[in-house]
C-alpha positions as CSV (number, residue, x, y, z in Angstrom):
1,M,-9.5,-4.1,-1.9
2,A,-8.0,-4.7,1.7
3,D,-4.5,-4.1,0.8
4,T,-5.5,-0.9,-1.1
5,S,-7.3,0.5,2.0
6,K,-4.5,-0.1,4.2
7,R,-2.0,1.3,1.7
8,A,-4.4,4.6,1.4
9,A,-4.8,4.8,5.3
10,K,-0.9,4.3,5.7
11,L,-0.4,7.3,3.1
12,A,-3.0,9.3,4.6
13,R,-1.0,9.1,8.0
14,E,2.2,10.1,6.1
15,I,0.4,13.0,4.5
16,T,-1.2,14.4,7.8
17,A,2.3,14.2,9.4
18,F,3.8,16.0,6.8
19,A,1.0,18.7,7.1
20,Q,1.7,18.9,10.7
21,E,5.4,19.2,10.3
22,H,5.1,21.9,7.9
23,G,2.7,24.7,9.2
24,G,-0.3,22.4,10.0
25,S,-1.6,22.0,6.6
26,A,-0.8,21.0,3.0
27,E,-2.2,20.8,-0.2
28,G,-1.2,18.2,-3.0
29,Q,-1.5,17.3,-6.7
30,I,-1.8,13.9,-8.0
31,A,0.2,12.6,-11.0
32,Y,-0.1,9.3,-13.1
33,V,3.2,8.0,-13.6
34,G,2.4,4.6,-15.5
35,Q,2.9,1.5,-14.3
36,T,4.6,2.8,-11.1
37,G,1.4,4.3,-9.8
38,A,0.9,8.0,-8.9
39,R,3.0,10.8,-7.4
40,I,1.4,12.8,-4.6
41,V,3.2,16.0,-4.4
42,L,2.8,17.8,-1.3
43,V,3.2,21.4,-0.4
44,G,3.1,22.4,3.2
45,A,2.1,25.8,4.6
46,D,5.3,26.8,5.2
47,G,6.5,26.2,1.7
48,V,8.3,23.1,2.2
49,W,7.7,20.3,-0.4
50,G,7.6,16.6,-0.6
51,D,6.1,13.6,-2.5
52,L,4.9,10.1,-1.9
53,M,4.4,7.5,-4.3
54,A,1.0,5.3,-4.2
55,P,0.3,2.2,-6.4
56,S,-2.5,3.6,-8.1
57,V,-4.5,7.0,-8.9
58,E,-7.2,5.7,-7.0
59,T,-5.1,4.8,-4.1
60,A,-3.8,8.4,-4.0
61,K,-7.1,10.1,-4.0
62,Q,-8.3,7.8,-1.4
63,A,-5.3,8.8,0.8
64,T,-5.6,12.6,0.1
65,E,-9.6,12.5,1.0
66,Q,-8.5,10.6,4.3
67,A,-6.0,13.1,5.3
68,G,-8.4,16.1,4.5
69,I,-6.0,18.1,2.2
70,T,-6.8,20.0,-0.7
71,V,-5.8,18.3,-4.1
72,Q,-5.1,20.6,-7.1
73,E,-5.8,19.5,-10.7
74,S,-2.4,20.6,-11.7
75,F,1.0,21.9,-10.3
76,D,0.5,25.2,-11.6
77,G,2.0,28.7,-11.0
78,A,-0.3,29.4,-8.2
79,M,0.9,26.3,-6.5
80,A,4.2,26.6,-7.4
81,E,4.5,30.3,-6.0
82,K,3.8,28.4,-2.4
83,V,7.0,26.2,-2.7
84,K,10.2,27.6,-1.0
85,T,13.5,26.5,-2.5
86,G,16.8,26.7,-0.8
87,P,20.5,26.5,-2.3
88,Y,20.3,22.8,-2.7
89,E,17.2,22.8,-5.0
90,W,18.7,25.8,-7.1
91,S,22.2,24.0,-7.3
92,R,20.4,20.9,-8.5
93,M,18.0,22.7,-11.1
94,A,21.1,24.7,-12.4
95,G,23.0,21.7,-12.3
96,I,20.2,19.7,-14.5
97,Q,20.0,22.8,-17.0
98,L,23.7,22.8,-17.3
99,G,24.5,19.1,-17.6
100,G,24.9,18.2,-14.0
101,P,26.9,19.2,-11.0
102,P,30.3,20.0,-11.3
103,E,33.1,17.3,-11.0
104,K,35.2,17.4,-8.2
C-alpha cells in the first residue's frame, strides 16, 4: 500500500509540473492498458500533450486527484480539440497511415 501511495505522489508531482510548464493547468484521461497498468494522457492549457504510465488505474486516479486536475471519461472530440499538433505529429500520423516514414 505504501508503495502505491509513493508512486501516486510521484506521478502527482509530475502531473503538476507538466501543468505548470504548459499554461498553468491541465486535464487528463485515464486508460487501462492491461497488465502494464494505466496511461494518463495529459493536455496542458497551451495545447501541449503528454502521457505518463501508472502501475494501475487506482494509482492513476490517486495521482490525478492529488494533482487536482480534471479527468475526462474519454479522450473525445472536445478534449482532442484542445491538442495542438505540429509538423512532427502530422508526419508521424501520416507515416503510420501510409505504412511508416519514408526510407532514407
